[in-house]
N, C-alpha and C positions, 0 to 999 in steps of 0.2 A: 849645689845649685848653680846653673850657668849664670854668667853676667847678665844676659838678657832676661832670664827668669827672675833673678833677684831684683833687678830694676823694675820689672813688671809688678812684683809684689809690693815694692815700696811705692810705686806710682798708685796702685790700687788703694793702698792704705792711706796715702795722702789725700786722694780724691774723696774717699769716704769720710775721713776726718773733717775735711772742710765742709762737706755736705751735712753730716749728721752729728758731729761732735764726738769726742773720745768715749764718753760713757755709753753711747748707743751702738757703737761699732764693735763687732766681734771678729775673732780670727776667722770664723766660718764665712763671714761677709767678705773679708779681704781675700780669702782663698778663692771664693766663688768668682769675684770680679777679676782676679788675676788668672783664673783658669788653672789653678793647681789644687792639690789636696791639702787639707788642714795639716796633715802630718809633715808635708814638705815645708810648710811655713814654720812649724814648731821645731823642725830639725835644725833650722838655722837661727831662729829667734825664739828662745825657750819660753818667753812670756809675751803677753800683749804689751806690757810696759816696754820691754826691750825692742819689740818691733816698731812701736810708734816713737820710741826714743830715737831709733835709727832714722825714722822719717824726719824728725826734727833736726838731727845733725846734718842729714843730707841737704835739707833746706837751708840751713845756715851756711853750708859749704857753697851752695849755689849762689847765695847772696854775696858771699865773699869773693867768689870768682868773678861775678859781675863787676864788683868794685875794682879788682885787679885789672880786668880787661879795659875798663874805662881809663884807669891810670896809665896803662901801657899805650893806649890810643892817644892820650893827651896828658902829659905830665902835669899840666895846669890843674888837673883834678885833685892834686895833693893838697891844694889850699882848702882849709877846713870848710868854708862856706860852700864850696863846690862839691866837696866830698859828701857833705850831709844833704845837700839838695838832691844830688844824684841818688844817694842811698834811699832818700825818702821816696823818690819815684819808683825805684826798684822794689822796695818793700811793699809799698801801697798797691802795686800791680800784681803782687803775689799773695793771695789770701792767707796761705799758711804762714808765710813769713810775717805778715802783718799781725796775725794772731799771736805768734811767738814773741814778736818784739813788744807788743802792747800787753802781754800777759792776759789774753782773752780767756777768762776762766770758763765762760759758757762753752767755748769751743774745745779748749784743751783740758779742762778740769784741772786735776793736780798733776798732769802728765809731766810737765817740765821740771817740777820739783821732786817728783816721786821716783824718777828713774835716773840712775847714774849716767847713762849715755845721753839722756836728754839734757842734763845739766851741763854737758860739755859745751854746748852752744853759748849759754849765758856766762859760764865760768871762764871759758876761753876768751870771750870778748872783753869781759871785765878785767882779766889779767893783762890783756894787751893794751888797754886804754892808757895807763900811765906812761908806758913806753912810747906810744904813738904821740900823745900830747907833749911829752917831754922833748921828743925829737922836733916837733913843730916849733916849740918855743926856742930851742937852741938855734934854729935856722931862721928866726925872725918872722915866723908865720902865726904866732900866738902872742897876744898882748900880755897875758899874765903867766907867771911861772907856776906850773901845776905843783911843783915840789914845795913852793912856799905859800900856796893858796889852796888848802884842802877843799874849800867850798867850790872851787872851779868845776869839779866833776859833777856836783849837785846842780849847779847853775846851768851847766851845759846840758845835762840829761833832762832836767825839768823843762828847759826851753824847747829842746828837740821833741820830747814826748808830747808836748802840748799840740804840736802840729799833726801828730799821728792820731790823737784821740779827739781833736777838735772839729770833727765833721759838722756838728750842729752850728759851729761858729763860722764855717767857711762860706756860707751864703751861696752855695752852688758853684763856687769857683772851680775852675779846672785844676786837675792835679798839677799840671805844669806851672800854673800861676801860684799855687800853694807852695810848690817847691822853690820857686823864685822868692816868695816871701820869706820862707825859712832861710834861704841863703842870705837875704838882705839883713835879717835880724842877726844871724851869726857873724856876718861881716862887720856890722856896726858894734856889736857887743863884745866880741871875743878876739878880734884881730887888730893888729896895729894899723895906723893910718896908711903907711907905705909898706907894700909887700915886695919881696925880692923879685928879680927879673927871671926870665925863662931859663937861663943857664943854671941858676941856683935852684929853681924849682925842679929841674930835671935831676939834680943830685939828690934832693930830698925824696923825690918820687921813687928813685931806684932803691933807697933805703926802706921806704914804706912797702914797696913791692916785695922786698926780701922778707920783711917782717910778716906780712900777710901770707905770703906763700908758705912760710914755715908754719904759721898757725893753721892754715888749711891742710897742710900735710899731716899735722898732728891730729886734727879732727878726722881726717880720712882714715887714719890708722885705727880709729875707734870703731870702724865699720868693717871688721874682717870678713863678714859674709856678704857684703854688698859693695860692688865696685863704685869708683868715682862716677859721678853723673856724666853721661856722654861718652864713657869708655866702651 
């Protein structure tokens, strides 16, 4: 399958998933929207689970790339409250990413947990978090040592997730205002009073860039039949 056609199939699958939910979409639906035969889809993704798992992985890669791009444009994004505020905006503006991040069962069903390739997104991110937070702490960007405070991961995840699922509490606030509110909470609850200067942030940003780039490369290798987005 050509790169263009593979991306077309994944695009079609993602659009249908967001519109109808995993349970209602068939391979025939995806093939029809992509303009290919069912056999062509099955040749490269042997099951519906693997096809939609690839969609989830590609979405995770897209979100990760957006983070790396922001970091390269401004190393100040390495500060946790800015990282999470920017990630909030990126994810909330992408319906599939939002469903994946919040575990939207109505949309995804058991997709994320039932397929090995789909779990790569969540497992990869979870495995990366201790390394990321440990690096921030060592460079004075995190108030508490994650190695000595196991509850830090829970506190941080619960705080962040609340902003993603709290639409009813937002009172119609714009996404940018909600992102700013998330950043404020993270700044006050998880970061030291004084943060390092721009030179130190640039050093940390380079290390985080390398970590994320390696993670994204690993995720991309789990998609042998589908090229990287934008290639």
